[in-house]
ZAKEZA-600567 format. One record per residue (C-alpha): residue in three letters; chain; x, y negated, z negated; residue number from 1. Coordinates in steps of 0.001 Angstrom, whole numbers. Layout:
ZAKEZA-600567
+------+-------+---------+---------+---------+------+
| pati | vovex |      px |      py |      pz | base |
+------+-------+---------+---------+---------+------+
|  ALA |     A |       X |       Y |       Z |  NUM |
...
+------+-------+---------+---------+---------+------+
end
This chain:
ZAKEZA-600567
+------+-------+---------+---------+---------+------+
| pati | vovex |      px |      py |      pz | base |
+------+-------+---------+---------+---------+------+
|  MET |     A |     308 |    -178 |     216 |    1 |
|  SER |     A |    1595 |   -3545 |    1179 |    2 |
|  LYS |     A |     948 |   -6158 |   -1015 |    3 |
|  VAL |     A |   -1437 |   -8863 |    -145 |    4 |
|  LYS |     A |   -4496 |  -10052 |    2623 |    5 |
|  VAL |     A |   -6473 |  -13055 |    2483 |    6 |
|  ALA |     A |   -9891 |  -12482 |    2885 |    7 |
|  ILE |     A |  -12709 |  -15203 |    3440 |    8 |
|  VAL |     A |  -15286 |  -15192 |     884 |    9 |
|  GLU |     A |  -18278 |  -17200 |     900 |   10 |
|  GLY |     A |  -18807 |  -19755 |   -1983 |   11 |
|  GLY |     A |  -22379 |  -20355 |   -3828 |   12 |
|  ASN |     A |  -23778 |  -22907 |   -1572 |   13 |
|  GLY |     A |  -23559 |  -20365 |    1665 |   14 |
|  LEU |     A |  -20860 |  -22922 |    3361 |   15 |
|  GLY |     A |  -17898 |  -23374 |     832 |   16 |
|  ILE |     A |  -14669 |  -21473 |    1562 |   17 |
|  SER |     A |  -12245 |  -19944 |    -897 |   18 |
|  ASP |     A |   -9453 |  -17324 |    -318 |   19 |
|  THR |     A |   -9177 |  -14034 |   -2588 |   20 |
|  CYS |     A |   -6429 |  -11719 |   -2020 |   21 |
|  TYR |     A |   -6785 |   -8015 |   -1656 |   22 |
|  PRO |     A |   -4363 |   -5462 |    -883 |   23 |
|  ILE |     A |   -3872 |   -4027 |    2527 |   24 |
|  LEU |     A |   -4784 |    -548 |    2825 |   25 |
|  HIS |     A |   -3026 |    1845 |    3625 |   26 |
|  GLY |     A |     360 |    -263 |    3760 |   27 |
|  ALA |     A |    -616 |   -1678 |    6992 |   28 |
|  THR |     A |    1078 |   -4635 |    8189 |   29 |
|  MET |     A |    -622 |   -7930 |    9712 |   30 |
|  THR |     A |    -479 |   -8462 |   14009 |   31 |
|  ASP |     A |    1321 |  -11212 |   15400 |   32 |
|  SER |     A |   -1742 |  -12645 |   16809 |   33 |
|  SER |     A |    -173 |  -14030 |   19982 |   34 |
|  ASP |     A |      12 |  -10615 |   20640 |   35 |
|  LEU |     A |   -3628 |   -9689 |   19852 |   36 |
|  ALA |     A |   -4520 |  -12531 |   21793 |   37 |
|  THR |     A |   -2606 |  -10706 |   25230 |   38 |
|  ALA |     A |   -3605 |   -7734 |   24578 |   39 |
|  THR |     A |   -4411 |   -5135 |   27550 |   40 |
|  ASN |     A |   -6976 |   -3550 |   25186 |   41 |
|  ILE |     A |   -9174 |   -4594 |   22360 |   42 |
|  THR |     A |   -7327 |   -3109 |   19215 |   43 |
|  THR |     A |   -9607 |   -5669 |   16482 |   44 |
|  ALA |     A |  -13079 |   -4843 |   15394 |   45 |
|  LEU |     A |  -15686 |   -6604 |   13477 |   46 |
|  LEU |     A |  -18348 |   -4666 |   11310 |   47 |
|  LEU |     A |  -21128 |   -6047 |    9869 |   48 |
|  ALA |     A |  -21779 |   -4045 |    6808 |   49 |
|  ALA |     A |  -23857 |   -6901 |    4091 |   50 |
|  GLY |     A |  -27125 |   -5531 |    4469 |   51 |
|  MET |     A |  -29549 |   -3842 |    2362 |   52 |
|  GLY |     A |  -31224 |   -1528 |    4754 |   53 |
|  THR |     A |  -34664 |   -1307 |    2788 |   54 |
|  ARG |     A |  -36104 |     482 |    5618 |   55 |
|  LEU |     A |  -33877 |    3595 |    4024 |   56 |
|  HIS |     A |  -34877 |    3269 |     922 |   57 |
|  PRO |     A |  -34849 |    5024 |   -1293 |   58 |
|  LEU |     A |  -31255 |    5732 |    -338 |   59 |
|  THR |     A |  -30027 |    2655 |     507 |   60 |
|  LEU |     A |  -30683 |    1620 |   -3364 |   61 |
|  ASP |     A |  -27406 |    3353 |   -4109 |   62 |
|  THR |     A |  -25780 |    3747 |   -1361 |   63 |
|  PRO |     A |  -24909 |    1017 |    1322 |   64 |
|  LYS |     A |  -26867 |    1718 |    4576 |   65 |
|  CYS |     A |  -23605 |    2199 |    6335 |   66 |
|  LEU |     A |  -22946 |    5402 |    3835 |   67 |
|  THR |     A |  -25532 |    6901 |    4398 |   68 |
|  GLU |     A |  -25360 |   10432 |    6185 |   69 |
|  VAL |     A |  -26362 |   11812 |    9897 |   70 |
|  GLY |     A |  -25677 |   15191 |   10006 |   71 |
|  GLY |     A |  -24096 |   15911 |    7249 |   72 |
|  VAL |     A |  -21088 |   12605 |    7878 |   73 |
|  PRO |     A |  -21717 |    9117 |    6644 |   74 |
|  ILE |     A |  -21998 |    6919 |    9442 |   75 |
|  LEU |     A |  -18904 |    4387 |    8892 |   76 |
|  LYS |     A |  -16879 |    8150 |    8157 |   77 |
|  ARG |     A |  -18559 |    7890 |   12353 |   78 |
|  LEU |     A |  -17292 |    4975 |   13622 |   79 |
|  VAL |     A |  -14096 |    4815 |   12127 |   80 |
|  ASP |     A |  -12996 |    7857 |   13809 |   81 |
|  ASN |     A |  -13996 |    6730 |   16991 |   82 |
|  LEU |     A |  -12190 |    3844 |   16529 |   83 |
|  ARG |     A |   -8768 |    5370 |   15291 |   84 |
|  ALA |     A |   -9621 |    7812 |   18575 |   85 |
|  GLN |     A |   -9437 |    4735 |   20885 |   86 |
|  GLY |     A |   -6542 |    2880 |   19213 |   87 |
|  PHE |     A |   -7940 |     268 |   17132 |   88 |
|  LYS |     A |   -5277 |   -1300 |   14624 |   89 |
|  ARG |     A |   -7769 |   -3588 |   12423 |   90 |
|  LEU |     A |  -10856 |   -3831 |   11216 |   91 |
|  ILE |     A |  -12793 |   -6519 |    9812 |   92 |
|  VAL |     A |  -15517 |   -6081 |    7267 |   93 |
|  VAL |     A |  -18816 |   -8411 |    5917 |   94 |
|  ILE |     A |  -20119 |   -6829 |    3374 |   95 |
|  GLY |     A |  -22906 |   -7948 |     535 |   96 |
|  HIS |     A |  -25022 |   -4902 |    -694 |   97 |
|  LEU |     A |  -22857 |   -2493 |   -2119 |   98 |
|  GLY |     A |  -19589 |   -3562 |   -1072 |   99 |
|  ASN |     A |  -17688 |   -1914 |   -3652 |  100 |
|  CYS |     A |  -18990 |    1434 |   -2129 |  101 |
|  ILE |     A |  -17435 |     439 |     987 |  102 |
|  LYS |     A |  -14011 |    -814 |      18 |  103 |
|  GLU |     A |  -13537 |    2586 |   -2039 |  104 |
|  PHE |     A |  -14834 |    4731 |    1455 |  105 |
|  LEU |     A |  -12723 |    2822 |    3251 |  106 |
|  GLN |     A |   -9951 |    2714 |    1046 |  107 |
|  GLN |     A |   -9869 |    6569 |    1757 |  108 |
|  HIS |     A |  -10650 |    6841 |    5170 |  109 |
|  ALA |     A |   -9340 |    4449 |    7195 |  110 |
|  GLY |     A |   -6107 |    5891 |    8168 |  111 |
|  ASP |     A |   -3192 |    3440 |    8908 |  112 |
|  MET |     A |   -6140 |     992 |   10240 |  113 |
|  GLN |     A |   -5545 |   -2542 |    8742 |  114 |
|  VAL |     A |   -9218 |   -3250 |    7371 |  115 |
|  ASP |     A |  -10213 |   -7088 |    6014 |  116 |
|  TYR |     A |  -13142 |   -8436 |    4518 |  117 |
|  VAL |     A |  -15649 |  -10918 |    4184 |  118 |
|  THR |     A |  -18102 |  -11236 |    1556 |  119 |
|  ASN |     A |  -21417 |  -12550 |    2454 |  120 |
|  PRO |     A |  -22947 |  -13485 |    -795 |  121 |
|  ASN |     A |  -25808 |  -14215 |     504 |  122 |
|  TYR |     A |  -26907 |  -11081 |    2049 |  123 |
|  ARG |     A |  -30681 |  -11246 |     -56 |  124 |
|  THR |     A |  -31781 |  -14123 |    1683 |  125 |
|  THR |     A |  -29594 |  -14176 |    4776 |  126 |
|  ASN |     A |  -29249 |  -12617 |    8344 |  127 |
|  ASN |     A |  -26337 |  -11244 |   10813 |  128 |
|  ILE |     A |  -26359 |  -14955 |   12389 |  129 |
|  TYR |     A |  -24520 |  -15698 |    8953 |  130 |
|  SER |     A |  -22684 |  -12880 |    8833 |  131 |
|  LEU |     A |  -20926 |  -13563 |   11868 |  132 |
|  TRP |     A |  -20390 |  -16789 |   11020 |  133 |
|  LEU |     A |  -18738 |  -16325 |    7883 |  134 |
|  ALA |     A |  -16460 |  -13965 |    9811 |  135 |
|  ARG |     A |  -15638 |  -16839 |   12083 |  136 |
|  LYS |     A |  -12055 |  -17306 |    9782 |  137 |
|  GLN |     A |  -10507 |  -14171 |   10356 |  138 |
|  ILE |     A |  -10896 |  -13963 |   14375 |  139 |
|  ARG |     A |   -8271 |  -15086 |   16515 |  140 |
|  GLU |     A |   -7933 |  -11542 |   18370 |  141 |
|  PRO |     A |  -10241 |  -10471 |   20730 |  142 |
|  PHE |     A |  -12605 |   -8334 |   19883 |  143 |
|  LEU |     A |  -15266 |   -5630 |   18761 |  144 |
|  LEU |     A |  -19020 |   -6944 |   17429 |  145 |
|  VAL |     A |  -20304 |   -3407 |   15940 |  146 |
|  GLU |     A |  -23609 |   -3159 |   13647 |  147 |
|  ASN |     A |  -23184 |    -582 |   10861 |  148 |
|  ASP |     A |  -26001 |    1507 |   12047 |  149 |
|  LEU |     A |  -24914 |    3344 |   15439 |  150 |
|  VAL |     A |  -23637 |    6618 |   15969 |  151 |
|  PHE |     A |  -22860 |    6715 |   19444 |  152 |
|  GLU |     A |  -19643 |    9426 |   20911 |  153 |
|  THR |     A |  -15905 |    8081 |   20991 |  154 |
|  CYS |     A |  -15894 |    8563 |   24834 |  155 |
|  MET |     A |  -18793 |    5875 |   25093 |  156 |
|  LEU |     A |  -16299 |    3145 |   23673 |  157 |
|  ASP |     A |  -14034 |    3840 |   26610 |  158 |
|  GLU |     A |  -15331 |     368 |   29311 |  159 |
|  MET |     A |  -16021 |   -1686 |   25490 |  160 |
|  LEU |     A |  -11992 |   -2005 |   25221 |  161 |
|  HIS |     A |  -12100 |   -4518 |   27432 |  162 |
|  THR |     A |  -13446 |   -8503 |   26744 |  163 |
|  ASP |     A |  -16911 |   -9772 |   27067 |  164 |
|  LYS |     A |  -18409 |   -6225 |   27765 |  165 |
|  MET |     A |  -21981 |   -5808 |   26875 |  166 |
|  ALA |     A |  -23035 |   -1845 |   25851 |  167 |
|  ILE |     A |  -26500 |   -1067 |   27002 |  168 |
|  SER |     A |  -29001 |    2075 |   28089 |  169 |
|  LYS |     A |  -31886 |    2883 |   29395 |  170 |
|  ILE |     A |  -34802 |    2742 |   27293 |  171 |
|  LEU |     A |  -36509 |    6074 |   25152 |  172 |
|  PRO |     A |  -39821 |    5391 |   23110 |  173 |
|  TRP |     A |  -37858 |    5193 |   19806 |  174 |
|  MET |     A |  -35945 |    1855 |   20858 |  175 |
|  ASN |     A |  -36925 |   -1187 |   20347 |  176 |
|  GLY |     A |  -36068 |   -5237 |   19604 |  177 |
|  THR |     A |  -33525 |   -6697 |   21827 |  178 |
|  THR |     A |  -33973 |   -5892 |   25683 |  179 |
|  VAL |     A |  -31767 |   -7394 |   29024 |  180 |
|  GLU |     A |  -32211 |   -8059 |   32260 |  181 |
|  LEU |     A |  -29358 |   -7487 |   34673 |  182 |
|  GLY |     A |  -28455 |   -9081 |   38675 |  183 |
|  PRO |     A |  -26704 |   -6847 |   41257 |  184 |
|  ASP |     A |  -23121 |   -6965 |   40011 |  185 |
|  ARG |     A |  -24119 |   -4992 |   36444 |  186 |
|  GLN |     A |  -24190 |   -9249 |   34817 |  187 |
|  VAL |     A |  -26743 |   -9849 |   31923 |  188 |
|  THR |     A |  -28810 |  -12571 |   33245 |  189 |
|  ALA |     A |  -31090 |  -13013 |   30255 |  190 |
|  PHE |     A |  -32289 |  -11410 |   26667 |  191 |
|  ARG |     A |  -35744 |  -10888 |   25962 |  192 |
|  MET |     A |  -36603 |  -10807 |   22267 |  193 |
|  GLY |     A |  -38946 |   -9398 |   20066 |  194 |
|  GLY |     A |  -40785 |   -7518 |   22699 |  195 |
|  ASP |     A |  -40747 |  -10250 |   25221 |  196 |
|  VAL |     A |  -41212 |   -8646 |   28553 |  197 |
|  CYS |     A |  -40566 |  -10024 |   31882 |  198 |
|  ASN |     A |  -42691 |   -7087 |   34344 |  199 |
|  ASP |     A |  -40897 |   -7543 |   37468 |  200 |
|  ALA |     A |  -37098 |   -7136 |   36325 |  201 |
|  ARG |     A |  -36630 |   -3913 |   34843 |  202 |
|  GLN |     A |  -34852 |   -4261 |   30943 |  203 |
|  TYR |     A |  -32404 |   -1978 |   29336 |  204 |
|  LYS |     A |  -31785 |   -2015 |   25467 |  205 |
|  THR |     A |  -28874 |   -3693 |   23539 |  206 |
|  VAL |     A |  -26900 |    -611 |   21455 |  207 |
|  ASN |     A |  -25821 |   -3823 |   19267 |  208 |
|  LEU |     A |  -21617 |   -2933 |   20692 |  209 |
|  TYR |     A |  -20277 |   -6102 |   22128 |  210 |
|  SER |     A |  -16210 |   -7061 |   23607 |  211 |
|  PHE |     A |  -15392 |  -10917 |   23219 |  212 |
|  SER |     A |  -12561 |  -12402 |   25039 |  213 |
|  LEU |     A |  -11513 |  -15519 |   22509 |  214 |
|  SER |     A |  -12617 |  -18029 |   24876 |  215 |
|  SER |     A |  -15864 |  -16436 |   24401 |  216 |
|  TRP |     A |  -15684 |  -16387 |   20959 |  217 |
|  ASN |     A |  -14461 |  -19796 |   20314 |  218 |
|  LYS |     A |  -17751 |  -20590 |   22447 |  219 |
|  ILE |     A |  -20104 |  -18792 |   19587 |  220 |
|  GLU |     A |  -18450 |  -19395 |   16942 |  221 |
|  GLU |     A |  -19461 |  -23967 |   18203 |  222 |
|  ARG |     A |  -23412 |  -22291 |   18638 |  223 |
|  LEU |     A |  -23072 |  -20348 |   15571 |  224 |
|  SER |     A |  -21803 |  -23623 |   13398 |  225 |
|  ARG |     A |  -24812 |  -25239 |   14936 |  226 |
|  TYR |     A |  -27635 |  -23062 |   13334 |  227 |
|  VAL |     A |  -26244 |  -22771 |   10265 |  228 |
|  LEU |     A |  -25325 |  -26578 |    9378 |  229 |
|  LYS |     A |  -29072 |  -26634 |   10182 |  230 |
|  GLY |     A |  -30065 |  -23883 |    7747 |  231 |
|  LYS |     A |  -31443 |  -21311 |   10133 |  232 |
|  LEU |     A |  -29992 |  -18270 |    8341 |  233 |
|  GLY |     A |  -32558 |  -15808 |    8709 |  234 |
|  GLY |     A |  -31809 |  -15045 |   11871 |  235 |
|  TYR |     A |  -30150 |  -11943 |   14376 |  236 |
|  TYR |     A |  -27081 |  -13454 |   16463 |  237 |
|  GLU |     A |  -29559 |  -11903 |   20465 |  238 |
|  VAL |     A |  -31043 |  -15626 |   19895 |  239 |
|  VAL |     A |  -27463 |  -17483 |   20095 |  240 |
|  PHE |     A |  -26524 |  -15176 |   23118 |  241 |
|  ALA |     A |  -29871 |  -15383 |   24626 |  242 |
|  GLU |     A |  -29473 |  -19199 |   24611 |  243 |
|  MET |     A |  -25406 |  -19033 |   26065 |  244 |
|  VAL |     A |  -26431 |  -16406 |   28443 |  245 |
|  ALA |     A |  -29347 |  -18278 |   30071 |  246 |
|  ASN |     A |  -27754 |  -21885 |   30395 |  247 |
|  GLY |     A |  -24585 |  -20408 |   31329 |  248 |
|  THR |     A |  -21687 |  -20536 |   28658 |  249 |
|  LEU |     A |  -21534 |  -16774 |   28264 |  250 |
|  SER |     A |  -21701 |  -14211 |   30520 |  251 |
|  PHE |     A |  -21297 |   -9963 |   29917 |  252 |
|  ASP |     A |  -20688 |   -7587 |   32380 |  253 |
|  ALA |     A |  -23005 |   -4444 |   31027 |  254 |
|  VAL |     A |  -21604 |   -1147 |   30370 |  255 |
|  PHE |     A |  -23994 |    1279 |   30221 |  256 |
|  PHE |     A |  -24247 |    3750 |   26963 |  257 |
|  ASP |     A |  -26075 |    7941 |   27668 |  258 |
|  LYS |     A |  -29449 |    7023 |   26221 |  259 |
|  ASP |     A |  -28912 |   10642 |   25056 |  260 |
|  ARG |     A |  -25732 |   10594 |   22908 |  261 |
|  TRP |     A |  -26799 |    7726 |   20957 |  262 |
|  TYR |     A |  -28535 |    6432 |   17961 |  263 |
|  GLU |     A |  -29787 |    3569 |   16254 |  264 |
|  ILE |     A |  -30259 |    4440 |   12101 |  265 |
|  ASP |     A |  -33034 |    2263 |   10668 |  266 |
|  THR |     A |  -35549 |    4917 |    8769 |  267 |
|  ASN |     A |  -34970 |    8626 |    7851 |  268 |
|  VAL |     A |  -36759 |    9422 |   10992 |  269 |
|  ASP |     A |  -34105 |    8134 |   12865 |  270 |
|  LEU |     A |  -31460 |    9724 |    9909 |  271 |
|  ARG |     A |  -33129 |   12964 |   11038 |  272 |
|  GLU |     A |  -33629 |   12450 |   15031 |  273 |
|  ALA |     A |  -29973 |   11056 |   15446 |  274 |
|  GLY |     A |  -28849 |   14511 |   13721 |  275 |
|  ASN |     A |  -30994 |   16441 |   15497 |  276 |
|  MET |     A |  -29266 |   14342 |   19200 |  277 |
|  LEU |     A |  -25606 |   14736 |   17378 |  278 |
|  SER |     A |  -25686 |   19108 |   17253 |  279 |
|  ARG |     A |  -26938 |   19492 |   20610 |  280 |
|  PRO |     A |  -24907 |   20130 |   23455 |  281 |
|  ARG |     A |  -24033 |   17600 |   26201 |  282 |
|  SER |     A |  -25424 |   18050 |   29234 |  283 |
|  ILE |     A |  -24258 |   18042 |   32492 |  284 |
|  ALA |     A |  -26698 |   15502 |   33949 |  285 |
|  SER |     A |  -26195 |   13665 |   30524 |  286 |
|  ARG |     A |  -22642 |   13359 |   31607 |  287 |
|  SER |     A |  -23502 |   12076 |   35420 |  288 |
|  LEU |     A |  -26326 |    9560 |   33925 |  289 |
|  VAL |     A |  -23931 |    6242 |   33477 |  290 |
|  VAL |     A |  -22022 |    7002 |   36356 |  291 |
|  ALA |     A |  -25259 |    6819 |   38546 |  292 |
|  GLU |     A |  -26842 |    3952 |   36596 |  293 |
|  SER |     A |  -23500 |    2209 |   37498 |  294 |
|  ALA |     A |  -23652 |    2775 |   41079 |  295 |
|  ALA |     A |  -27487 |    2134 |   41163 |  296 |
|  HIS |     A |  -26241 |   -1657 |   40374 |  297 |
|  HIS |     A |  -23617 |   -1702 |   43213 |  298 |
|  VAL |     A |  -26042 |    -585 |   46306 |  299 |
+------+-------+---------+---------+---------+------+
end
């Protein structure tokens, strides 16, 4: 274990910033930011894990959502294994509800990844737009934004290692929430929030995985700050992304995730169904789906 790292901890008023030192896990050292900024592949991930996971009660009363088990394995363990297998070196985690449990778990399972923490003390009354904004001082390189309730196969991250990508999938009945529309070049052209449907365009489900270049992140940070300064802390960061895509200040290339090989965990039913999904062998048809979808947008 090495000496110290600096984590950002927001003050009780939600805006003041103070520096607190924690040990870096497993002897990791701070990586030179200039090297990270020019890396070919993304090697830093930002995980938002501050929420209470109320729809998973009673499991999440004494266990963070990301430590609930799918097929006998904690969600966070699968995620860490996926990131390490893809060469990620640094993990930034925004914690809140039962944050110490997450720290203890990562101390045992993060391997040689550097882990930095950001605390959201207002996790009971704020949403992920605020958690993302709180992490801004820790981000100095291109990064992958990950939600803490996703299970997926390691290989599905291959295309997400490059900047300004967004994971999407064809829609299945269990999927709800934000969807997007695509142009012929696989660029995201519009977000559809809260059931907002455009009947003239095919829509795809957001997977809640995004990769960002530093230039894109700088623009996002500015827009997030506007929301925070206005006290709009209870919304989702997709609102910001939607506005920026609409006005042309942000763009994403779509990366297709196999709809049958990923799951978003919100309820106890999701835990069961995700476990069933992972226990099924990957079929030839399933393996070819992403290729077929991608090819369709090049015609």
